C-alpha positions as CSV (number, residue, x, y, z in Angstrom):
1,M,-4.4,12.1,-10.6
2,H,-1.2,10.2,-10.6
3,I,0.7,10.0,-7.2
4,T,4.2,8.6,-6.8
5,E,6.5,8.0,-3.8
6,D,9.7,6.2,-3.1
7,A,11.0,4.7,0.1
8,T,13.9,2.5,1.3
9,F,13.3,0.1,4.3
10,S,15.8,-1.8,6.3
11,G,14.9,-5.4,5.7
12,S,14.6,-8.1,3.1
13,R,12.2,-7.8,0.4
14,L,10.2,-10.8,1.7
15,K,10.1,-9.1,5.2
16,V,9.0,-5.7,3.7
17,A,6.3,-7.4,1.5
18,R,4.9,-9.4,4.4
19,A,4.8,-6.1,6.4
20,L,2.9,-4.3,3.6
21,L,0.5,-7.2,3.6
22,S,0.2,-7.6,7.3
23,R,-2.8,-7.4,9.6
24,E,-0.6,-5.4,12.0
25,L,-0.2,-2.7,9.3
26,S,-3.9,-2.6,8.5
27,D,-4.9,-2.4,12.1
28,A,-2.4,0.6,12.7
29,R,-3.9,2.4,9.6
30,A,-7.4,1.7,10.8
31,D,-6.6,3.0,14.4
32,L,-4.9,6.2,12.9
33,A,-8.0,6.8,10.6
34,G,-10.6,6.1,13.1
35,L,-12.2,3.4,11.0
36,T,-15.0,1.3,12.4
37,D,-16.6,-2.1,11.7
38,V,-13.3,-3.3,10.4
39,V,-13.2,-6.9,8.9
40,Y,-9.7,-8.2,7.8
41,R,-9.0,-11.2,5.5
42,D,-5.6,-12.4,4.4
43,D,-4.0,-15.4,2.7
44,P,-0.3,-16.0,1.6
45,H,-0.8,-13.6,-1.4
46,S,-3.2,-11.0,-0.4
47,S,-4.9,-9.2,2.3
48,S,-8.0,-7.0,2.3
49,M,-9.7,-4.7,4.8
50,T,-13.3,-3.6,4.7
51,A,-14.3,-0.8,7.0
52,L,-16.5,2.3,7.6
53,I,-14.9,5.7,7.6
54,D,-16.6,8.8,9.1
55,M,-16.2,11.3,6.3
56,A,-15.8,14.1,8.9
57,R,-12.4,12.6,9.9
58,I,-10.9,13.2,6.5
59,P,-8.8,16.3,6.6
60,H,-9.0,18.9,4.0
61,L,-12.2,17.4,2.4
62,P,-13.7,20.1,0.3
63,A,-17.1,21.4,1.8
64,A,-18.9,20.6,-1.4
65,A,-17.6,17.0,-1.4
66,A,-18.6,16.5,2.3
67,K,-22.2,17.6,1.4
68,A,-22.3,15.2,-1.6
69,L,-21.1,12.2,0.3
70,P,-22.8,10.2,3.0
71,K,-21.5,10.6,6.6
72,F,-20.2,7.1,6.7
73,V,-18.6,5.4,3.7
74,K,-17.8,1.6,3.5
75,F,-14.8,0.7,1.4
76,T,-12.6,-2.3,0.8
77,A,-8.9,-2.0,0.3
78,T,-7.1,-5.0,-1.2
79,F,-3.5,-5.6,-1.5
80,S,-2.2,-8.7,-3.6
81,V,1.1,-9.9,-4.8
82,A,1.1,-9.6,-8.7
83,S,4.5,-11.2,-9.1
84,H,7.5,-12.2,-7.2
85,T,10.8,-12.9,-8.9
86,E,14.4,-13.1,-7.7
87,Q,14.9,-9.4,-8.1
88,L,11.4,-7.9,-8.0
89,T,8.2,-8.1,-6.0
90,E,5.1,-6.3,-7.2
91,I,2.1,-5.6,-5.0
92,N,-1.0,-4.3,-6.4
93,M,-3.6,-2.1,-4.5
94,R,-7.2,-1.4,-5.2
95,V,-9.8,0.5,-3.1
96,N,-13.4,-0.2,-3.8
97,V,-16.0,2.2,-2.7
98,P,-19.5,1.0,-3.7
99,G,-21.9,3.6,-4.8
100,I,-19.4,6.4,-4.9
101,P,-17.8,7.3,-8.2
102,V,-14.2,6.9,-7.1
103,Q,-11.4,4.8,-8.6
104,F,-8.2,4.3,-6.4
105,F,-5.6,1.7,-7.4
106,G,-1.9,1.4,-7.8
107,R,1.1,-0.8,-7.2
108,A,4.3,-1.0,-5.1
109,E,7.4,-2.3,-6.8
110,L,9.9,-3.9,-4.2
111,T,13.5,-4.2,-5.2
112,D,16.7,-5.1,-3.4
113,E,18.6,-1.8,-3.1
114,D,21.6,-3.2,-5.1
115,T,19.1,-4.2,-7.9
116,I,18.3,-0.6,-8.5
117,A,21.9,0.2,-9.4
118,Q,22.2,-2.8,-11.7
119,G,18.8,-2.2,-13.4
120,T,18.1,-5.8,-14.1
121,A,15.3,-8.2,-13.4
122,V,15.0,-11.8,-14.2
123,D,11.8,-13.7,-13.9
124,H,12.3,-17.2,-12.5
125,G,8.6,-17.5,-11.5
126,A,9.1,-17.6,-7.7
127,S,6.2,-17.4,-5.4
128,L,6.2,-15.2,-2.2
129,V,5.1,-18.3,-0.3
130,T,7.7,-20.6,-1.7
131,I,10.6,-18.4,-0.6
132,D,12.4,-19.7,2.5
133,E,12.3,-17.2,5.3
134,G,15.8,-18.0,6.4
135,N,19.1,-17.4,4.7
136,N,18.7,-20.3,2.2
137,T,17.0,-18.4,-0.5
138,K,18.2,-17.3,-3.9
139,G,18.5,-13.8,-5.1
140,A,20.0,-10.7,-3.7
141,G,18.6,-9.6,-0.5
142,I,15.5,-11.8,-0.3
143,G,16.7,-13.7,2.7
144,T,19.5,-11.8,4.0
145,T,19.2,-10.1,7.4
146,N,21.1,-6.9,6.6
147,S,19.4,-6.1,3.3
148,R,17.7,-2.9,2.3
149,T,14.5,-2.8,0.1
150,H,13.5,0.1,-2.2
151,V,9.8,0.6,-2.6
152,A,8.4,2.6,-5.5
153,V,4.7,3.4,-5.2
154,E,2.5,4.5,-8.2
155,L,-1.2,5.4,-7.4
156,E,-4.1,6.5,-9.6
157,L,-6.9,8.4,-8.0
158,K,-10.0,9.3,-10.1
159,V,-13.0,11.0,-8.4
160,K,-15.8,11.4,-10.9
161,I,-18.1,13.5,-8.8
162,P,-19.3,16.6,-11.1
163,F,-17.8,20.0,-10.2
164,I,-15.8,18.7,-7.2
165,G,-13.9,15.6,-8.4
166,S,-10.8,17.6,-9.5
167,S,-10.7,19.5,-6.2
168,V,-10.9,16.3,-4.2
169,E,-8.0,14.6,-6.4
170,K,-5.9,17.7,-5.8
171,K,-6.4,17.8,-2.1
172,A,-5.7,14.1,-1.9
173,A,-2.4,14.5,-3.9
174,A,-1.3,17.4,-1.5
175,A,-2.0,15.2,1.5
176,A,-0.1,12.3,0.0
177,P,3.4,13.0,1.2
178,S,2.3,13.1,4.9
179,L,0.3,9.9,4.5
180,F,3.4,8.2,2.9
181,R,5.6,9.5,5.9
182,R,3.2,8.2,8.4
183,D,2.9,4.8,6.5
184,R,6.6,4.5,6.2
185,A,6.9,5.0,10.0
186,L,4.3,2.3,10.6
187,V,6.2,-0.2,8.4
188,E,9.5,0.6,10.0
189,A,8.0,-0.2,13.3
190,I,6.7,-3.5,12.1
191,L,10.2,-4.4,10.6
192,A,11.9,-3.5,13.8
193,R,10.0,-6.1,15.7
């Protein structure tokens, strides 16, 4: 199942990328989902969270899926910077659920709002960690304080459980807009600090 979403955030692309990779966002997501045994790891280019989720807390999970899955499921969600140029930052996402036939992966493309209108991108090989946090950076909106960042998210969810996989995918797709709205509010709160 292919899932897409777009959002625009007040803040530089660097600040938005850091918010998306932040422990603060992972902690907020974990609290809202009721995750337990959370372990967080990060470096300048990526972050990951391993946790247990009580399957009973997943809204709209089909009854057949609830019976087929263990009560608690361990997973790892990893977010990593795939590329960072003067006009585009791409963050890859992958969720690994050992022992359960599920594939969940995707990417978020972050662009400066004015770049969307121009429709151009130039690869200058910049790294997320080498860009100055102040106003001394190159590229539209990377270091400016009044910039806006557009985020285009594309996700793929494949549930390969016989007879119920398609149903789980459809329920997840139906829940995606409210999850994106919740996530957008969490990111905005981080950016406002």
